[in-house]
C-alpha positions in Angstrom: -18.0 -33.6 166.2 -18.5 -31.8 169.5 -16.2 -31.9 172.4 -19.0 -32.5 174.8 -19.8 -35.8 173.1 -16.2 -37.0 173.8 -16.7 -35.9 177.5 -19.9 -37.9 177.5 -18.3 -41.0 176.0 -15.4 -40.9 178.4 -17.4 -40.1 181.5 -20.0 -42.8 181.0 -17.6 -45.3 179.3 -19.6 -45.5 176.1 -16.7 -47.2 174.2 -15.0 -50.5 174.0 -12.2 -50.4 176.6 -11.3 -54.1 176.5 -8.3 -53.7 174.2 -7.2 -50.1 174.1 -3.9 -48.8 172.6 -2.5 -45.3 172.6 -1.4 -43.7 169.3 2.1 -44.5 170.5 1.3 -48.2 170.5 1.1 -48.7 174.3 -1.4 -51.0 175.9 -3.9 -48.9 177.9 -6.1 -50.0 180.8 -8.5 -47.6 182.5 -8.9 -48.2 186.2 -10.7 -45.0 186.9 -11.7 -42.4 184.3 -11.6 -39.6 186.8 -14.0 -37.0 188.2 -15.6 -34.5 185.8 -15.7 -31.4 188.0 -16.1 -28.8 185.2 -13.5 -26.5 186.9 -10.6 -24.6 185.5 -7.8 -26.9 184.4 -7.9 -30.5 183.0 -11.3 -32.0 182.2 -11.1 -35.1 184.5 -9.3 -35.2 187.8 -7.8 -38.1 189.7 -7.9 -40.6 186.9 -5.9 -43.9 187.1 -4.6 -45.8 184.1 -2.1 -48.5 183.3 0.3 -48.1 180.3 2.3 -51.2 179.4 2.1 -52.5 183.0 3.1 -49.1 184.5 0.3 -47.6 186.7 -0.3 -43.8 186.4 -2.4 -41.5 188.5 -3.3 -37.9 187.4 -5.6 -36.0 185.1 -7.1 -36.5 181.7 -7.6 -33.8 179.1 -10.1 -34.1 176.2 -10.0 -32.4 172.8 -11.4 -32.9 169.3 -7.9 -32.7 167.9 -4.6 -33.2 169.5 -3.4 -29.8 168.2 -6.1 -28.1 170.3 -3.7 -28.5 173.2 -1.6 -25.8 171.6 -4.6 -23.8 170.4 -5.7 -23.5 174.0 -2.1 -22.7 175.2 -2.1 -25.6 177.7 1.7 -25.9 177.2 2.0 -22.6 179.1 -0.3 -23.6 182.0 1.3 -25.5 184.8 -2.1 -26.9 185.8 -1.8 -29.2 182.8 1.6 -30.7 183.9 -0.3 -33.5 185.7 -2.1 -34.8 182.5 -1.4 -38.5 182.1 -3.6 -39.1 179.1 -4.8 -36.9 176.2 -8.2 -38.2 174.8 -9.0 -36.9 171.3 -11.2 -37.7 168.4 -8.5 -37.0 165.8 -4.8 -37.3 166.5 -3.1 -34.8 164.3 0.1 -33.9 166.2 2.1 -35.2 169.1 2.0 -33.2 172.4 5.0 -32.9 174.7 5.5 -32.1 178.3 8.1 -29.6 179.5 10.7 -32.4 180.0 10.1 -33.3 176.3 8.4 -36.6 177.1 5.4 -37.2 174.9 1.9 -37.3 176.5 0.1 -40.5 175.7 -2.9 -40.1 173.4 -6.0 -42.2 173.0 -7.8 -41.6 169.7 -11.2 -42.6 171.0 -13.1 -42.6 167.7 -11.6 -46.0 167.0 -13.3 -47.4 170.1 -16.7 -45.6 170.4 -19.6 -47.9 170.0 -21.3 -47.3 166.7 -24.7 -47.4 168.3 -23.7 -44.5 170.6 -22.4 -42.4 167.7 -25.6 -43.2 165.7 -27.9 -42.1 168.6 -25.9 -38.9 169.1 -26.0 -38.1 165.4 -29.7 -38.8 165.3 -30.3 -36.6 168.4 -28.3 -33.7 167.0 -29.4 -33.9 163.4 -30.7 -30.5 162.2 -34.4 -30.2 162.7 -36.7 -27.2 162.6 -36.5 -25.9 166.2 -34.7 -28.2 168.7 -32.8 -31.4 168.3 -35.1 -33.6 170.4 -38.4 -32.3 169.2 -39.6 -35.7 167.9 -38.3 -37.6 171.0 -38.8 -35.4 174.0 -42.4 -36.6 174.6 -41.0 -40.1 175.2 -38.8 -39.0 178.2 -40.2 -40.5 181.5 -42.1 -38.0 183.6 -39.9 -38.5 186.7 -36.9 -37.5 184.6 -38.6 -34.4 183.3 -39.9 -33.4 186.8 -36.5 -33.6 188.4 -35.0 -31.7 185.5 -37.7 -29.0 185.7 -36.8 -28.2 189.3 -33.1 -27.9 188.4 -33.9 -25.7 185.4 -36.3 -23.5 187.5 -33.6 -22.7 190.1 -31.0 -22.1 187.5 -33.3 -19.5 186.0 -33.9 -18.1 189.4 -30.2 -17.8 190.1 -29.8 -15.9 186.9 -32.6 -13.5 187.8 -31.1 -12.9 191.2 -27.8 -11.7 189.7 -29.0 -8.1 188.9 -30.5 -8.0 192.3 -27.2 -8.8 193.9 -25.5 -6.2 191.8 -28.0 -3.6 192.9 -27.5 -4.5 196.5 -23.8 -3.7 196.1 -24.6 -0.4 194.5 -27.1 0.6 197.2 -25.2 -0.8 200.2 -27.8 -3.5 200.8 -30.9 -1.2 200.7 -33.5 -3.9 199.9 -36.3 -1.3 199.6 -34.3 0.6 197.0 -33.5 -2.6 195.1 -37.1 -3.6 195.1 -38.1 -0.2 193.7 -35.6 -0.5 190.9 -36.6 -4.0 189.9 -40.3 -3.1 190.0 -39.7 0.0 187.8 -37.9 -2.3 185.3 -40.8 -4.7 185.4 -43.4 -2.0 185.0 -41.5 -0.8 181.9 -42.0 -4.2 180.2 -39.5 -5.2 177.5 -39.8 -2.0 175.6 -39.1 0.5 178.4 -37.8 -1.6 181.1 -34.1 -0.5 180.9 -35.2 3.2 180.7 -37.4 2.8 183.7 -34.6 1.1 185.6 -32.3 4.0 184.9 -35.0 6.4 186.1 -35.4 4.5 189.3 -31.6 4.3 189.9 -31.3 8.1 189.4 -33.6 8.7 192.5 -32.3 7.8 196.0 -35.0 5.8 197.7 -35.0 8.2 200.7 -36.5 10.7 198.3 -39.3 8.3 197.3 -40.1 7.9 201.0 -40.2 11.7 201.5 -42.5 12.3 198.5 -44.8 9.4 199.0 -47.3 11.5 201.1 -49.0 12.6 197.9 -49.2 10.5 194.7 -48.9 13.7 192.7 -45.4 14.2 194.2 -44.3 10.8 193.1 -45.7 11.2 189.6 -43.9 14.5 189.3 -40.6 12.8 190.3 -41.0 9.8 188.0 -42.3 11.6 185.0 -39.8 14.4 185.4 -36.8 12.0 185.7 -38.1 10.1 182.7 -38.2 13.4 180.7 -41.9 12.9 180.0 -43.4 16.1 181.3 -44.6 18.4 178.5 -42.9 21.9 178.4 -46.1 23.7 177.4 -49.0 21.6 178.7 -52.6 22.6 178.2 -54.1 20.7 181.2 -53.6 22.0 184.7 -52.4 18.7 186.1 -49.3 18.3 184.0 -48.5 22.0 184.7 -48.7 21.2 188.4 -46.5 18.2 188.0 -43.9 20.2 186.1 -43.9 22.9 188.7 -43.5 20.5 191.5 -40.7 18.6 189.7 -38.8 21.7 189.0 -39.0 22.5 192.7 -37.8 19.1 194.0 -35.2 18.8 191.2 -33.7 22.1 192.4 -34.1 21.2 196.1 -32.4 17.8 195.9 -30.1 18.7 193.0 -31.5 15.9 190.8 -29.8 15.0 187.5 -31.8 13.4 184.8 -30.4 10.1 183.6 -29.3 9.7 180.0 -32.0 7.4 178.5 -33.5 6.8 175.1 -36.9 8.3 174.5 -39.7 6.4 176.2 -41.6 4.2 173.7 -45.4 4.1 173.2 -45.2 2.2 169.8 -47.0 -1.1 169.6 -48.3 -0.9 173.2 -51.9 -1.3 174.0 -53.2 1.9 175.8 -53.3 0.1 179.2 -49.6 -0.7 178.8 -48.6 2.9 177.9 -45.6 4.0 179.9 -47.6 6.9 181.3 -50.1 4.5 182.9 -47.4 2.2 184.2 -45.5 5.0 185.8 -48.8 6.3 187.3 -49.5 2.9 188.7 -46.0 2.6 190.1 -46.4 6.0 191.8 -49.7 4.9 193.3 -48.1 1.6 194.6 -45.5 3.5 196.6 -48.0 6.1 197.8 -50.2 3.3 199.2 -47.4 1.1 200.6 -44.6 2.9 202.5 -42.9 -0.3 203.6 -43.4 -2.4 200.5 -40.4 -4.6 200.9 -41.4 -5.8 204.3 -45.0 -6.4 203.2 -43.9 -8.5 200.3 -41.4 -10.6 202.3 -43.9 -11.2 205.1 -46.7 -12.2 202.7 -47.8 -15.7 203.4 -49.9 -16.4 200.3 -50.3 -15.4 196.8 -53.6 -13.7 197.7 -51.8 -11.3 200.0 -49.6 -10.2 197.2 -52.5 -9.8 194.9 -54.1 -7.5 197.5 -50.9 -5.4 197.8 -51.1 -4.8 194.0 -54.8 -4.2 193.9 -54.6 -0.5 192.9 -55.7 1.9 190.3 -54.3 5.3 189.2 -54.8 8.9 190.2 -57.9 10.7 189.0 -56.2 12.5 186.1 -55.1 9.2 184.6 -58.5 7.6 184.8 -59.5 9.9 182.0 -56.2 10.1 180.2 -53.7 7.8 178.5 -51.4 10.7 177.6 -50.9 14.2 178.8 -53.4 16.7 177.3 -55.5 14.0 175.6 -58.7 13.1 177.4 -60.3 9.7 177.0 -63.4 7.9 178.4 -63.1 7.2 182.2 -61.5 3.9 183.2 -60.0 2.7 186.5 -56.9 1.3 184.9 -56.2 -1.1 187.7 -53.3 -3.6 187.5 -54.6 -6.7 185.8 -54.1 -10.1 187.4 -51.9 -11.2 184.4 -49.6 -8.2 184.9 -49.3 -8.9 188.6 -48.4 -12.5 187.7 -45.6 -11.1 185.6 -44.4 -8.9 188.5 -44.5 -12.0 190.7 -42.5 -14.1 188.3 -39.9 -11.5 187.3 -39.5 -9.4 190.5 -41.2 -10.6 193.6 -40.1 -14.2 193.6 -36.5 -13.4 192.6 -36.4 -10.8 195.4 -37.7 -13.3 197.9 -35.2 -15.9 196.7 -32.3 -13.5 196.9 -33.3 -12.2 200.4 -33.7 -15.7 201.8 -30.3 -16.7 200.2 -28.7 -13.6 202.0 -30.0 -14.9 205.3 -29.1 -18.5 204.7 -32.8 -19.6 204.7 -34.2 -22.4 202.5 -37.5 -21.5 200.9 -37.3 -23.6 197.7 -40.5 -25.5 198.4 -42.5 -22.3 199.1 -41.3 -20.7 195.9 -42.3 -23.8 193.9 -45.7 -23.8 195.6 -46.1 -20.1 194.8 -45.2 -20.5 191.1 -47.4 -23.6 190.9 -50.4 -21.4 191.6 -49.7 -18.9 188.8 -50.8 -19.7 185.3 -48.0 -20.4 182.7 -46.9 -17.5 180.6 -48.1 -17.3 177.0 -45.3 -17.0 174.5 -44.0 -18.7 171.4 -41.5 -20.9 173.2 -44.0 -22.3 175.6 -46.6 -22.9 172.8 -43.9 -24.6 170.7 -43.1 -27.1 173.4 -46.8 -27.8 173.8 -46.9 -29.0 170.2 -44.1 -31.4 171.1 -46.1 -32.8 174.0 -44.6 -30.8 176.8 -47.4 -28.7 178.2 -46.7 -26.2 181.0 -49.5 -26.3 183.5 -48.2 -23.4 185.6 -45.5 -20.8 185.9 -43.1 -23.1 187.6 -43.1 -25.4 184.6 -43.1 -22.6 182.0 -40.1 -21.0 183.7 -38.3 -24.3 183.5 -39.1 -24.6 179.8 -37.8 -21.2 179.1 -34.5 -22.0 180.8 -34.3 -25.3 178.9 -34.8 -23.5 175.5 -32.6 -20.5 176.2 -29.7 -22.0 178.0 -29.6 -25.6 176.6 -31.4 -26.0 173.3 -30.2 -22.7 171.8 -26.6 -23.6 172.7 -26.9 -27.3 171.7 -26.0 -28.5 175.2 -27.8 -31.8 174.7 -25.1 -33.7 176.7 -25.5 -31.4 179.7 -29.3 -31.8 179.6 -31.2 -34.5 181.4 -33.4 -34.9 178.3 -30.5 -35.5 176.0 -28.8 -37.9 178.4 -32.0 -39.9 178.8 -32.5 -40.2 175.1 -29.0 -41.5 174.7 -29.3 -44.1 177.4 -29.4 -47.8 176.4 -33.0 -49.0 176.2 
């Protein structure tokens, strides 16, 4: 038994409350089950009950076992002094107030409708991937649509958290925050954290100063990432090393402590050398990138901002000192879409939030024009009849799986609650 099921039963009155008795033998009438605020303290606030003709107003606490009261140390917390009823699945020990009066207990398993318990057990029975995989396709579209929007903004709030942390670290320097988040995104899953540390090790004023020449930015990024060869054969990496040594001395730069940058399992176009070269070119071409991104009125404008290639050396190289056939190595549309989903839109959301502006609809419109990501989670939901037509829907699906299905929060999920409703 899960505690969230007891919350669900109590909140939605999914039990026979016509002839209730407490474990102490008192007649119990529920006038108001209380407000489920999900705050610290008792589970339900401002409940009203009648015990043997005596009316009580206060709070209700819910546990699987009565003894959980002591396991959670509620006896030491004054916020629980106002509890008028303890609702449990199994009553295994009496619970007393500080004045030694016993707290009334309702052992609710004796009153829960068997049909509700059967539906819950069917929903949460172990299956291959998620509990509702055989039923989710039957949920009405309007329920899914409303839930998708809630899930999307929950995910967006989570993505905004590291942005807000970086703002504190940089004293609200939005250009610097954007640079750090883009660096992380350009590093992909494998090198993202290392690229982020590299970006944070460089004050953004230095990026502005060195943006005049793309070579200067490459020297700075490759140098801080400890990727410049000590004994290069080609002239270009020798020049990068020489320039990096100069600016490192001039600005007293310290290299961040990072793991070695990884090339393993990456396609050549995703090599970290190419991604850093593209990032350097981006900031060489766009000196006020943050303002350009914030003022962009369409997805096409953003695509145009990221329409860039690499410096001449990298058109014929994937690695230092190893030549390859010439290729422009422009940012692909699919990569720009990832940047939009993981950096640009969270930045726009966080910035609007800081100004008290409401841009929810424009963000949904923007994501609705981006193709859905392709990964195992989204493909699996497709087999269950939930197809993501765009990035707005796929982001919602990822939030559903990662934050609800994986944690078995069926009774906090609109899908689970819909499937448990009476037909």
